All heavy atoms as TSV, in Angstrom:
chain	resi	resn	atom	element	x	y	z
A	1	MET	N	N	58.823	143.522	155.531
A	1	MET	CA	C	59.393	142.487	156.385
A	1	MET	C	C	60.837	142.871	156.722
A	1	MET	O	O	61.257	142.706	157.847
A	1	MET	CB	C	59.277	141.141	155.697
A	1	MET	CG	C	59.750	139.992	156.583
A	1	MET	SD	S	59.379	138.378	156.000
A	1	MET	CE	C	60.038	138.318	154.425
A	2	LEU	N	N	61.638	143.221	155.683
A	2	LEU	CA	C	63.021	143.611	155.969
A	2	LEU	C	C	63.135	144.730	156.938
A	2	LEU	O	O	63.966	144.698	157.835
A	2	LEU	CB	C	63.695	143.989	154.657
A	2	LEU	CG	C	64.198	142.880	153.738
A	2	LEU	CD1	C	64.550	143.397	152.393
A	2	LEU	CD2	C	65.401	142.200	154.383
A	3	GLU	N	N	62.298	145.754	156.794
A	3	GLU	CA	C	62.350	146.910	157.722
A	3	GLU	C	C	62.052	146.499	159.134
A	3	GLU	O	O	62.688	146.989	160.034
A	3	GLU	CB	C	61.467	148.051	157.212
A	3	GLU	CG	C	61.980	148.693	155.972
A	3	GLU	CD	C	61.143	149.865	155.496
A	3	GLU	OE1	O	60.588	150.585	156.360
A	3	GLU	OE2	O	61.041	150.046	154.268
A	4	ASN	N	N	61.044	145.664	159.346
A	4	ASN	CA	C	60.680	145.231	160.681
A	4	ASN	C	C	61.769	144.372	161.355
A	4	ASN	O	O	62.169	144.675	162.465
A	4	ASN	CB	C	59.399	144.402	160.636
A	4	ASN	CG	C	58.207	145.305	160.349
A	4	ASN	OD1	O	58.203	146.504	160.650
A	4	ASN	ND2	N	57.184	144.738	159.752
A	5	TYR	N	N	62.258	143.359	160.686
A	5	TYR	CA	C	63.268	142.481	161.291
A	5	TYR	C	C	64.647	143.073	161.391
A	5	TYR	O	O	65.427	142.728	162.256
A	5	TYR	CB	C	63.317	141.120	160.600
A	5	TYR	CG	C	62.138	140.260	160.889
A	5	TYR	CD1	C	61.097	140.101	160.010
A	5	TYR	CD2	C	62.080	139.592	162.128
A	5	TYR	CE1	C	59.997	139.359	160.356
A	5	TYR	CE2	C	60.985	138.820	162.471
A	5	TYR	CZ	C	59.951	138.726	161.571
A	5	TYR	OH	O	58.880	137.930	161.911
A	6	SER	N	N	64.945	144.046	160.488
A	6	SER	CA	C	66.282	144.667	160.521
A	6	SER	C	C	66.482	145.420	161.832
A	6	SER	O	O	67.627	145.648	162.281
A	6	SER	CB	C	66.451	145.579	159.367
A	6	SER	OG	O	65.533	146.684	159.410
A	7	LYS	N	N	65.412	145.860	162.469
A	7	LYS	CA	C	65.506	146.675	163.702
A	7	LYS	C	C	66.109	145.898	164.890
A	7	LYS	O	O	66.575	146.435	165.851
A	7	LYS	CB	C	64.177	147.217	164.078
A	7	LYS	CG	C	63.670	148.230	163.062
A	7	LYS	CD	C	62.226	148.625	163.358
A	7	LYS	CE	C	61.735	149.614	162.256
A	7	LYS	NZ	N	60.326	149.919	162.374
A	8	ILE	N	N	66.055	144.535	164.826
A	8	ILE	CA	C	66.561	143.748	165.951
A	8	ILE	C	C	67.975	143.205	165.686
A	8	ILE	O	O	68.543	142.455	166.438
A	8	ILE	CB	C	65.564	142.586	166.276
A	8	ILE	CG1	C	65.438	141.591	165.104
A	8	ILE	CG2	C	64.256	143.095	166.695
A	8	ILE	CD1	C	64.715	140.339	165.444
A	9	VAL	N	N	68.525	143.576	164.552
A	9	VAL	CA	C	69.969	143.163	164.245
A	9	VAL	C	C	70.939	144.146	164.965
A	9	VAL	O	O	70.834	145.325	164.767
A	9	VAL	CB	C	70.201	143.195	162.701
A	9	VAL	CG1	C	71.628	142.747	162.344
A	9	VAL	CG2	C	69.216	142.229	161.971
A	10	LYS	N	N	71.831	143.569	165.699
A	10	LYS	CA	C	72.772	144.390	166.427
A	10	LYS	C	C	73.851	144.974	165.496
A	10	LYS	O	O	74.083	144.398	164.416
A	10	LYS	CB	C	73.434	143.612	167.499
A	10	LYS	CG	C	74.333	142.474	167.097
A	10	LYS	CD	C	74.882	141.766	168.337
A	10	LYS	CE	C	75.858	140.639	167.796
A	10	LYS	NZ	N	76.464	139.912	168.914
A	11	PRO	N	N	74.555	146.017	165.867
A	11	PRO	CA	C	75.623	146.520	165.029
A	11	PRO	C	C	76.649	145.459	164.789
A	11	PRO	O	O	77.041	144.695	165.673
A	11	PRO	CB	C	76.152	147.666	165.860
A	11	PRO	CG	C	75.052	148.139	166.623
A	11	PRO	CD	C	74.273	146.890	166.949
A	12	GLY	N	N	77.055	145.298	163.541
A	12	GLY	CA	C	77.998	144.215	163.145
A	12	GLY	C	C	77.293	142.883	162.896
A	12	GLY	O	O	77.907	141.971	162.364
A	13	GLY	N	N	76.007	142.808	163.199
A	13	GLY	CA	C	75.250	141.587	162.951
A	13	GLY	C	C	74.824	141.396	161.496
A	13	GLY	O	O	74.902	142.341	160.675
A	14	LYS	N	N	74.460	140.208	161.178
A	14	LYS	CA	C	74.139	139.844	159.786
A	14	LYS	C	C	72.656	139.536	159.653
A	14	LYS	O	O	72.023	139.068	160.560
A	14	LYS	CB	C	74.958	138.701	159.297
A	14	LYS	CG	C	76.501	139.038	159.344
A	14	LYS	CD	C	77.304	138.001	158.609
A	14	LYS	CE	C	78.703	138.335	158.467
A	14	LYS	NZ	N	79.352	139.264	159.300
A	15	LEU	N	N	72.113	139.880	158.438
A	15	LEU	CA	C	70.707	139.660	158.125
A	15	LEU	C	C	70.660	138.926	156.757
A	15	LEU	O	O	71.300	139.409	155.844
A	15	LEU	CB	C	69.967	140.982	158.069
A	15	LEU	CG	C	68.536	140.991	157.544
A	15	LEU	CD1	C	67.641	140.235	158.573
A	15	LEU	CD2	C	68.024	142.381	157.388
A	16	VAL	N	N	69.988	137.789	156.772
A	16	VAL	CA	C	69.910	137.071	155.463
A	16	VAL	C	C	68.408	137.201	155.003
A	16	VAL	O	O	67.494	136.948	155.770
A	16	VAL	CB	C	70.197	135.586	155.633
A	16	VAL	CG1	C	69.912	134.795	154.370
A	16	VAL	CG2	C	71.689	135.427	156.019
A	17	TYR	N	N	68.259	137.622	153.769
A	17	TYR	CA	C	66.953	137.708	153.132
A	17	TYR	C	C	66.913	136.561	152.102
A	17	TYR	O	O	67.778	136.491	151.249
A	17	TYR	CB	C	66.758	139.035	152.440
A	17	TYR	CG	C	65.487	139.175	151.623
A	17	TYR	CD1	C	64.247	139.370	152.244
A	17	TYR	CD2	C	65.541	139.066	150.226
A	17	TYR	CE1	C	63.140	139.498	151.455
A	17	TYR	CE2	C	64.354	139.157	149.496
A	17	TYR	CZ	C	63.156	139.377	150.128
A	17	TYR	OH	O	62.010	139.505	149.404
A	18	ALA	N	N	65.961	135.645	152.262
A	18	ALA	CA	C	65.874	134.495	151.350
A	18	ALA	C	C	64.441	134.251	150.907
A	18	ALA	O	O	63.532	134.394	151.699
A	18	ALA	CB	C	66.413	133.254	152.057
A	19	THR	N	N	64.326	133.902	149.647
A	19	THR	CA	C	63.004	133.596	149.073
A	19	THR	C	C	63.133	132.305	148.232
A	19	THR	O	O	64.243	131.939	147.778
A	19	THR	CB	C	62.463	134.727	148.169
A	19	THR	OG1	O	63.230	134.778	146.988
A	19	THR	CG2	C	62.397	136.048	148.915
A	20	CYS	N	N	62.011	131.702	148.007
A	20	CYS	CA	C	61.983	130.540	147.064
A	20	CYS	C	C	61.478	131.071	145.675
A	20	CYS	O	O	60.606	130.368	145.092
A	20	CYS	CB	C	61.121	129.407	147.612
A	20	CYS	SG	S	59.469	129.930	148.016
A	21	SER	N	N	62.018	132.177	145.266
A	21	SER	CA	C	61.622	132.774	144.019
A	21	SER	C	C	62.898	133.278	143.336
A	21	SER	O	O	63.912	133.530	143.957
A	21	SER	CB	C	60.705	133.976	144.299
A	21	SER	OG	O	60.534	134.778	143.122
A	22	VAL	N	N	62.809	133.312	141.976
A	22	VAL	CA	C	63.937	133.869	141.213
A	22	VAL	C	C	63.552	135.156	140.537
A	22	VAL	O	O	64.327	135.710	139.708
A	22	VAL	CB	C	64.463	132.854	140.205
A	22	VAL	CG1	C	65.116	131.664	140.915
A	22	VAL	CG2	C	63.435	132.400	139.228
A	23	LEU	N	N	62.385	135.704	140.888
A	23	LEU	CA	C	61.926	136.924	140.237
A	23	LEU	C	C	62.631	138.123	140.858
A	23	LEU	O	O	62.646	138.319	142.019
A	23	LEU	CB	C	60.407	137.092	140.456
A	23	LEU	CG	C	59.522	136.010	139.839
A	23	LEU	CD1	C	58.106	136.247	140.236
A	23	LEU	CD2	C	59.685	135.983	138.323
A	24	PRO	N	N	63.232	139.011	139.999
A	24	PRO	CA	C	63.878	140.219	140.496
A	24	PRO	C	C	63.006	141.059	141.336
A	24	PRO	O	O	63.405	141.698	142.338
A	24	PRO	CB	C	64.365	140.922	139.251
A	24	PRO	CG	C	64.493	139.851	138.226
A	24	PRO	CD	C	63.389	138.877	138.558
A	25	SER	N	N	61.678	141.140	141.026
A	25	SER	CA	C	60.745	141.991	141.757
A	25	SER	C	C	60.559	141.514	143.224
A	25	SER	O	O	60.229	142.296	144.105
A	25	SER	CB	C	59.396	142.057	141.065
A	25	SER	OG	O	58.836	140.748	141.057
A	26	GLU	N	N	60.871	140.231	143.491
A	26	GLU	CA	C	60.745	139.727	144.819
A	26	GLU	C	C	62.105	139.589	145.501
A	26	GLU	O	O	62.155	139.239	146.724
A	26	GLU	CB	C	60.093	138.323	144.800
A	26	GLU	CG	C	58.654	138.366	144.302
A	26	GLU	CD	C	57.982	137.048	144.250
A	26	GLU	OE1	O	58.606	136.025	144.671
A	26	GLU	OE2	O	56.827	136.959	143.791
A	27	ASN	N	N	63.147	139.876	144.812
A	27	ASN	CA	C	64.495	139.692	145.315
A	27	ASN	C	C	65.361	140.909	145.222
A	27	ASN	O	O	65.398	141.782	146.155
A	27	ASN	CB	C	65.149	138.472	144.576
A	27	ASN	CG	C	64.309	137.235	144.827
A	27	ASN	OD1	O	63.923	136.931	145.918
A	27	ASN	ND2	N	64.094	136.474	143.773
A	28	GLN	N	N	66.142	141.077	144.184
A	28	GLN	CA	C	67.048	142.225	144.002
A	28	GLN	C	C	66.358	143.577	144.191
A	28	GLN	O	O	66.919	144.445	144.795
A	28	GLN	CB	C	67.760	142.170	142.654
A	28	GLN	CG	C	68.662	140.945	142.531
A	28	GLN	CD	C	67.975	139.806	141.792
A	28	GLN	OE1	O	66.783	139.610	141.905
A	28	GLN	NE2	N	68.728	138.980	141.081
A	29	GLU	N	N	65.145	143.696	143.652
A	29	GLU	CA	C	64.463	144.970	143.789
A	29	GLU	C	C	64.004	145.250	145.239
A	29	GLU	O	O	64.029	146.386	145.665
A	29	GLU	CB	C	63.293	145.025	142.821
A	29	GLU	CG	C	63.663	145.079	141.332
A	29	GLU	CD	C	62.511	144.980	140.407
A	29	GLU	OE1	O	61.368	145.345	140.820
A	29	GLU	OE2	O	62.757	144.625	139.222
A	30	GLN	N	N	63.739	144.172	145.975
A	30	GLN	CA	C	63.355	144.358	147.402
A	30	GLN	C	C	64.580	144.844	148.170
A	30	GLN	O	O	64.492	145.690	149.059
A	30	GLN	CB	C	62.771	143.080	147.975
A	30	GLN	CG	C	61.483	142.647	147.341
A	30	GLN	CD	C	60.372	143.675	147.640
A	30	GLN	OE1	O	60.248	144.193	148.739
A	30	GLN	NE2	N	59.561	143.949	146.650
A	31	ILE	N	N	65.725	144.231	147.883
A	31	ILE	CA	C	66.979	144.599	148.555
A	31	ILE	C	C	67.337	146.041	148.215
A	31	ILE	O	O	67.748	146.825	149.083
A	31	ILE	CB	C	68.126	143.642	148.240
A	31	ILE	CG1	C	67.826	142.210	148.727
A	31	ILE	CG2	C	69.468	144.116	148.744
A	31	ILE	CD1	C	67.703	142.116	150.249
A	32	LYS	N	N	67.269	146.384	146.969
A	32	LYS	CA	C	67.575	147.719	146.565
A	32	LYS	C	C	66.674	148.766	147.226
A	32	LYS	O	O	67.114	149.799	147.709
A	32	LYS	CB	C	67.435	147.851	144.996
A	32	LYS	CG	C	67.772	149.182	144.440
A	32	LYS	CD	C	67.589	149.181	142.939
A	32	LYS	CE	C	67.892	150.560	142.367
A	32	LYS	NZ	N	67.688	150.619	140.904
A	33	HIS	N	N	65.366	148.433	147.294
A	33	HIS	CA	C	64.468	149.359	147.957
A	33	HIS	C	C	64.783	149.459	149.462
A	33	HIS	O	O	64.832	150.563	150.016
A	33	HIS	CB	C	62.982	148.894	147.791
A	33	HIS	CG	C	62.021	149.644	148.614
A	33	HIS	ND1	N	61.704	150.944	148.317
A	33	HIS	CD2	C	61.421	149.324	149.794
A	33	HIS	CE1	C	60.862	151.422	149.297
A	33	HIS	NE2	N	60.657	150.442	150.152
A	34	PHE	N	N	65.021	148.365	150.095
A	34	PHE	CA	C	65.335	148.337	151.526
A	34	PHE	C	C	66.559	149.197	151.817
A	34	PHE	O	O	66.554	149.984	152.719
A	34	PHE	CB	C	65.551	146.902	152.027
A	34	PHE	CG	C	66.103	146.878	153.414
A	34	PHE	CD1	C	65.371	147.253	154.510
A	34	PHE	CD2	C	67.434	146.486	153.661
A	34	PHE	CE1	C	65.865	147.226	155.853
A	34	PHE	CE2	C	67.940	146.463	154.922
A	34	PHE	CZ	C	67.181	146.871	156.007
A	35	LEU	N	N	67.630	149.049	151.062
A	35	LEU	CA	C	68.885	149.820	151.264
A	35	LEU	C	C	68.630	151.301	151.015
A	35	LEU	O	O	69.488	152.097	151.531
A	35	LEU	CB	C	70.001	149.245	150.374
A	35	LEU	CG	C	70.450	147.823	150.721
A	35	LEU	CD1	C	71.379	147.309	149.660
A	35	LEU	CD2	C	71.040	147.774	152.116
A	36	SER	N	N	67.625	151.661	150.377
A	36	SER	CA	C	67.359	153.118	150.181
A	36	SER	C	C	66.536	153.716	151.290
A	36	SER	O	O	66.316	154.924	151.313
A	36	SER	CB	C	66.670	153.324	148.804
A	36	SER	OG	O	65.368	152.865	148.880
A	37	THR	N	N	66.031	152.909	152.203
A	37	THR	CA	C	65.207	153.428	153.336
A	37	THR	C	C	66.130	153.946	154.440
A	37	THR	O	O	67.357	153.638	154.420
A	37	THR	CB	C	64.260	152.321	153.851
A	37	THR	OG1	O	65.065	151.299	154.429
A	37	THR	CG2	C	63.348	151.763	152.799
A	38	GLU	N	N	65.507	154.614	155.401
A	38	GLU	CA	C	66.273	155.157	156.528
A	38	GLU	C	C	67.021	153.996	157.308
A	38	GLU	O	O	68.194	154.144	157.595
A	38	GLU	CB	C	65.391	155.961	157.449
A	38	GLU	CG	C	66.073	156.945	158.301
A	38	GLU	CD	C	66.898	157.988	157.577
A	38	GLU	OE1	O	66.420	158.503	156.484
A	38	GLU	OE2	O	67.959	158.351	158.042
A	39	ILE	N	N	66.308	152.993	157.653
A	39	ILE	CA	C	66.920	151.889	158.370
A	39	ILE	C	C	67.877	151.090	157.499
A	39	ILE	O	O	68.907	150.672	157.900
A	39	ILE	CB	C	65.862	150.927	159.053
A	39	ILE	CG1	C	66.511	149.840	159.884
A	39	ILE	CG2	C	64.998	150.295	158.030
A	39	ILE	CD1	C	66.743	150.257	161.319
A	40	GLY	N	N	67.483	150.977	156.217
A	40	GLY	CA	C	68.406	150.260	155.282
A	40	GLY	C	C	69.735	150.896	155.072
A	40	GLY	O	O	70.737	150.232	154.748
A	41	LYS	N	N	69.841	152.241	155.277
A	41	LYS	CA	C	71.096	152.894	155.150
A	41	LYS	C	C	72.077	152.489	156.220
A	41	LYS	O	O	73.278	152.843	156.124
A	41	LYS	CB	C	70.884	154.427	155.139
A	41	LYS	CG	C	70.164	154.874	153.891
A	41	LYS	CD	C	69.889	156.392	153.927
A	41	LYS	CE	C	69.122	156.741	152.689
A	41	LYS	NZ	N	68.642	158.127	152.703
A	42	GLU	N	N	71.592	151.864	157.235
A	42	GLU	CA	C	72.442	151.341	158.354
A	42	GLU	C	C	73.076	150.000	157.988
A	42	GLU	O	O	73.790	149.398	158.792
A	42	GLU	CB	C	71.640	151.225	159.630
A	42	GLU	CG	C	71.146	152.526	160.135
A	42	GLU	CD	C	70.316	152.397	161.449
A	42	GLU	OE1	O	70.472	151.301	162.140
A	42	GLU	OE2	O	69.555	153.320	161.741
A	43	PHE	N	N	72.807	149.453	156.774
A	43	PHE	CA	C	73.275	148.125	156.365
A	43	PHE	C	C	74.171	148.248	155.126
A	43	PHE	O	O	74.011	149.112	154.301
A	43	PHE	CB	C	72.068	147.211	156.083
A	43	PHE	CG	C	71.370	146.719	157.259
A	43	PHE	CD1	C	70.484	147.538	157.931
A	43	PHE	CD2	C	71.659	145.424	157.749
A	43	PHE	CE1	C	69.814	147.096	159.089
A	43	PHE	CE2	C	71.017	144.994	158.930
A	43	PHE	CZ	C	70.095	145.805	159.549
A	44	ASN	N	N	75.176	147.329	155.115
A	44	ASN	CA	C	75.948	147.125	153.896
A	44	ASN	C	C	75.507	145.874	153.226
A	44	ASN	O	O	75.244	144.843	153.866
A	44	ASN	CB	C	77.418	146.953	154.281
A	44	ASN	CG	C	78.073	148.238	154.724
A	44	ASN	OD1	O	77.798	149.322	154.180
A	44	ASN	ND2	N	78.885	148.194	155.785
A	45	PHE	N	N	75.453	145.945	151.916
A	45	PHE	CA	C	75.211	144.750	151.081
A	45	PHE	C	C	76.478	143.958	151.036
A	45	PHE	O	O	77.547	144.523	150.699
A	45	PHE	CB	C	74.776	145.151	149.664
A	45	PHE	CG	C	74.600	144.012	148.732
A	45	PHE	CD1	C	73.463	143.284	148.735
A	45	PHE	CD2	C	75.644	143.669	147.836
A	45	PHE	CE1	C	73.333	142.200	147.863
A	45	PHE	CE2	C	75.509	142.564	146.994
A	45	PHE	CZ	C	74.365	141.836	147.001
A	46	VAL	N	N	76.444	142.692	151.382
A	46	VAL	CA	C	77.657	141.841	151.364
A	46	VAL	C	C	77.689	141.012	150.081
A	46	VAL	O	O	78.689	141.076	149.328
A	46	VAL	CB	C	77.696	140.908	152.625
A	46	VAL	CG1	C	78.917	139.977	152.588
A	46	VAL	CG2	C	77.730	141.762	153.901
A	47	GLN	N	N	76.662	140.252	149.843
A	47	GLN	CA	C	76.605	139.406	148.615
A	47	GLN	C	C	75.179	138.831	148.480
A	47	GLN	O	O	74.437	138.853	149.342
A	47	GLN	CB	C	77.630	138.231	148.639
A	47	GLN	CG	C	77.270	137.186	149.641
A	47	GLN	CD	C	78.331	136.025	149.655
A	47	GLN	OE1	O	79.344	136.111	149.009
A	47	GLN	NE2	N	78.044	134.963	150.371
A	48	ASP	N	N	74.943	138.404	147.241
A	48	ASP	CA	C	73.678	137.651	147.012
A	48	ASP	C	C	73.963	136.496	146.073
A	48	ASP	O	O	75.044	136.353	145.524
A	48	ASP	CB	C	72.585	138.574	146.428
A	48	ASP	CG	C	72.874	139.115	145.079
A	48	ASP	OD1	O	74.012	138.903	144.536
A	48	ASP	OD2	O	71.995	139.750	144.463
A	49	ARG	N	N	72.990	135.624	146.008
A	49	ARG	CA	C	73.088	134.428	145.152
A	49	ARG	C	C	71.759	134.005	144.684
A	49	ARG	O	O	70.823	134.018	145.470
A	49	ARG	CB	C	73.756	133.298	145.968
A	49	ARG	CG	C	73.938	132.022	145.133
A	49	ARG	CD	C	74.879	131.078	145.767
A	49	ARG	NE	N	74.990	129.915	144.903
A	49	ARG	CZ	C	75.141	128.699	145.383
A	49	ARG	NH1	N	75.204	128.468	146.650
A	49	ARG	NH2	N	75.216	127.713	144.507
A	50	LYS	N	N	71.673	133.659	143.447
A	50	LYS	CA	C	70.453	133.118	142.870
A	50	LYS	C	C	70.739	131.729	142.362
A	50	LYS	O	O	71.692	131.497	141.625
A	50	LYS	CB	C	69.951	133.987	141.772
A	50	LYS	CG	C	68.676	133.492	141.077
A	50	LYS	CD	C	68.012	134.467	140.128
A	50	LYS	CE	C	68.940	135.234	139.240
A	50	LYS	NZ	N	68.250	136.023	138.216
A	51	VAL	N	N	69.925	130.764	142.753
A	51	VAL	CA	C	70.061	129.402	142.284
A	51	VAL	C	C	68.863	129.064	141.395
A	51	VAL	O	O	67.684	129.181	141.835
A	51	VAL	CB	C	70.166	128.403	143.441
A	51	VAL	CG1	C	70.265	126.958	142.938
A	51	VAL	CG2	C	71.414	128.716	144.332
A	52	LEU	N	N	69.103	128.710	140.174
A	52	LEU	CA	C	68.046	128.369	139.259
A	52	LEU	C	C	67.717	126.874	139.323
A	52	LEU	O	O	68.617	126.021	139.508
A	52	LEU	CB	C	68.396	128.719	137.836
A	52	LEU	CG	C	68.762	130.219	137.607
A	52	LEU	CD1	C	69.273	130.481	136.186
A	52	LEU	CD2	C	67.520	131.087	137.876
A	53	ALA	N	N	66.444	126.542	139.124
A	53	ALA	CA	C	66.023	125.153	139.151
A	53	ALA	C	C	66.763	124.333	138.059
A	53	ALA	O	O	67.131	123.164	138.267
A	53	ALA	CB	C	64.531	125.026	138.993
A	54	SER	N	N	66.996	124.929	136.947
A	54	SER	CA	C	67.644	124.244	135.841
A	54	SER	C	C	69.084	123.892	136.219
A	54	SER	O	O	69.679	122.970	135.629
A	54	SER	CB	C	67.658	125.123	134.582
A	54	SER	OG	O	68.332	126.367	134.814
A	55	GLU	N	N	69.711	124.568	137.143
A	55	GLU	CA	C	71.081	124.308	137.573
A	55	GLU	C	C	71.163	123.304	138.687
A	55	GLU	O	O	72.067	122.493	138.775
A	55	GLU	CB	C	71.814	125.588	138.003
A	55	GLU	CG	C	71.944	126.610	136.893
A	55	GLU	CD	C	72.417	127.965	137.448
A	55	GLU	OE1	O	72.452	128.126	138.681
A	55	GLU	OE2	O	72.692	128.820	136.607
A	56	SER	N	N	70.170	123.409	139.621
A	56	SER	CA	C	70.267	122.575	140.832
A	56	SER	C	C	69.430	121.318	140.798
A	56	SER	O	O	69.718	120.397	141.595
A	56	SER	CB	C	69.798	123.436	142.049
A	56	SER	OG	O	68.425	123.720	141.955
A	57	GLY	N	N	68.426	121.280	139.962
A	57	GLY	CA	C	67.507	120.149	139.974
A	57	GLY	C	C	66.417	120.286	141.061
A	57	GLY	O	O	65.602	119.375	141.195
A	58	PHE	N	N	66.506	121.357	141.831
A	58	PHE	CA	C	65.519	121.656	142.898
A	58	PHE	C	C	64.813	122.967	142.588
A	58	PHE	O	O	65.061	123.570	141.523
A	58	PHE	CB	C	66.221	121.704	144.254
A	58	PHE	CG	C	66.883	120.427	144.697
A	58	PHE	CD1	C	68.243	120.299	144.498
A	58	PHE	CD2	C	66.193	119.371	145.204
A	58	PHE	CE1	C	68.934	119.117	144.847
A	58	PHE	CE2	C	66.818	118.210	145.541
A	58	PHE	CZ	C	68.201	118.076	145.361
A	59	ASP	N	N	63.985	123.420	143.444
A	59	ASP	CA	C	63.364	124.679	143.281
A	59	ASP	C	C	64.420	125.837	143.217
A	59	ASP	O	O	65.486	125.684	143.851
A	59	ASP	CB	C	62.391	125.029	144.387
A	59	ASP	CG	C	61.160	124.153	144.334
A	59	ASP	OD1	O	60.861	123.516	143.303
A	59	ASP	OD2	O	60.457	124.020	145.402
A	60	GLY	N	N	64.088	126.888	142.520
A	60	GLY	CA	C	64.994	128.008	142.461
A	60	GLY	C	C	64.807	128.840	143.758
A	60	GLY	O	O	63.816	128.765	144.421
A	61	PHE	N	N	65.890	129.575	144.160
A	61	PHE	CA	C	65.744	130.461	145.267
A	61	PHE	C	C	66.816	131.597	145.181
A	61	PHE	O	O	67.679	131.577	144.334
A	61	PHE	CB	C	65.960	129.662	146.640
A	61	PHE	CG	C	67.385	129.265	146.851
A	61	PHE	CD1	C	68.245	130.036	147.663
A	61	PHE	CD2	C	67.901	128.040	146.441
A	61	PHE	CE1	C	69.515	129.666	147.895
A	61	PHE	CE2	C	69.162	127.629	146.730
A	61	PHE	CZ	C	69.991	128.436	147.463
A	62	TYR	N	N	66.674	132.529	146.076
A	62	TYR	CA	C	67.466	133.743	146.125
A	62	TYR	C	C	67.852	133.937	147.576
A	62	TYR	O	O	67.037	133.764	148.508
A	62	TYR	CB	C	66.767	134.901	145.569
A	62	TYR	CG	C	67.489	136.233	145.709
A	62	TYR	CD1	C	68.484	136.578	144.787
A	62	TYR	CD2	C	67.214	137.046	146.778
A	62	TYR	CE1	C	69.152	137.803	144.962
A	62	TYR	CE2	C	67.861	138.267	146.949
A	62	TYR	CZ	C	68.865	138.643	146.029
A	62	TYR	OH	O	69.521	139.818	146.177
A	63	MET	N	N	69.072	134.435	147.792
A	63	MET	CA	C	69.448	134.911	149.153
A	63	MET	C	C	70.372	136.123	149.010
A	63	MET	O	O	71.123	136.215	148.093
A	63	MET	CB	C	70.085	133.801	149.966
A	63	MET	CG	C	71.462	133.398	149.568
A	63	MET	SD	S	72.532	133.599	150.993
A	63	MET	CE	C	73.973	134.106	150.215
A	64	ALA	N	N	70.222	137.022	149.963
A	64	ALA	CA	C	71.055	138.158	150.073
A	64	ALA	C	C	71.562	138.297	151.493
A	64	ALA	O	O	70.793	138.095	152.449
A	64	ALA	CB	C	70.341	139.434	149.642
A	65	LEU	N	N	72.816	138.598	151.653
A	65	LEU	CA	C	73.443	138.773	152.964
A	65	LEU	C	C	73.712	140.240	153.157
A	65	LEU	O	O	74.431	140.862	152.360
A	65	LEU	CB	C	74.744	137.942	153.031
A	65	LEU	CG	C	75.564	138.077	154.327
A	65	LEU	CD1	C	74.707	137.591	155.546
A	65	LEU	CD2	C	76.814	137.279	154.228
A	66	LEU	N	N	73.241	140.809	154.271
A	66	LEU	CA	C	73.419	142.191	154.670
A	66	LEU	C	C	74.074	142.225	155.983
A	66	LEU	O	O	73.864	141.304	156.794
A	66	LEU	CB	C	72.115	142.941	154.675
A	66	LEU	CG	C	71.234	142.819	153.453
A	66	LEU	CD1	C	69.884	143.506	153.713
A	66	LEU	CD2	C	71.899	143.493	152.287
A	67	GLU	N	N	74.890	143.242	156.253
A	67	GLU	CA	C	75.527	143.411	157.552
A	67	GLU	C	C	75.210	144.801	158.121
A	67	GLU	O	O	75.367	145.795	157.359
A	67	GLU	CB	C	77.008	143.213	157.412
A	67	GLU	CG	C	77.742	143.256	158.787
A	67	GLU	CD	C	79.198	142.918	158.652
A	67	GLU	OE1	O	79.770	143.013	157.515
A	67	GLU	OE2	O	79.798	142.546	159.659
A	68	ARG	N	N	74.799	144.870	159.361
A	68	ARG	CA	C	74.503	146.173	159.930
A	68	ARG	C	C	75.852	146.843	160.267
A	68	ARG	O	O	76.776	146.261	160.838
A	68	ARG	CB	C	73.708	146.048	161.253
A	68	ARG	CG	C	73.207	147.339	161.717
A	68	ARG	CD	C	72.100	147.189	162.675
A	68	ARG	NE	N	71.344	148.460	162.766
A	68	ARG	CZ	C	70.241	148.599	163.377
A	68	ARG	NH1	N	69.641	147.475	163.954
A	68	ARG	NH2	N	69.593	149.704	163.454
A	69	LYS	N	N	75.981	148.094	159.922
A	69	LYS	CA	C	77.140	148.902	160.143
A	69	LYS	C	C	77.352	149.120	161.643
A	69	LYS	O	O	76.361	149.219	162.392
A	69	LYS	CB	C	77.049	150.284	159.435
A	69	LYS	CG	C	76.930	150.188	157.913
A	69	LYS	CD	C	76.695	151.544	157.305
A	69	LYS	CE	C	76.436	151.432	155.831
A	69	LYS	NZ	N	76.081	152.733	155.255
A	70	ASN	N	N	78.584	149.149	162.030
A	70	ASN	CA	C	78.932	149.540	163.432
A	70	ASN	C	C	78.764	151.016	163.563
A	70	ASN	O	O	79.145	151.781	162.670
A	70	ASN	CB	C	80.317	149.100	163.837
A	70	ASN	CG	C	80.427	147.614	163.976
A	70	ASN	OD1	O	79.666	146.995	164.672
A	70	ASN	ND2	N	81.443	147.058	163.300
A	71	LYS	N	N	78.231	151.445	164.654
A	71	LYS	CA	C	77.938	152.895	164.845
A	71	LYS	C	C	79.199	153.577	165.363
A	71	LYS	O	O	80.103	153.098	165.872
A	71	LYS	CB	C	76.830	153.156	165.797
A	71	LYS	CG	C	75.530	152.697	165.221
A	71	LYS	CD	C	74.349	153.087	166.029
A	71	LYS	CE	C	73.079	152.693	165.298
A	71	LYS	NZ	N	71.908	153.193	165.961
C-alpha cells in the first residue's frame, strides 16, 4: 500500500501512514521496509507516534509521517 500511494506524492509532499494497531510488525517494520525500497529511498522519515489504549482510553493506533525529498 505504501509503495502504491507514495507514487502520487509530489516532491516536498507529505505522506501519513496510520493504523489502528500497536503491533511493530504492522507499523515500524512496515515503515522500515518501505524506506529500504527504491521508491522509499525518495522519502525522509519525519516522526512517528504510537498511542496505547491504556494511555488514551480509546483504541491504540500508530502513525508515521514521511516527506518526499525534493529532486
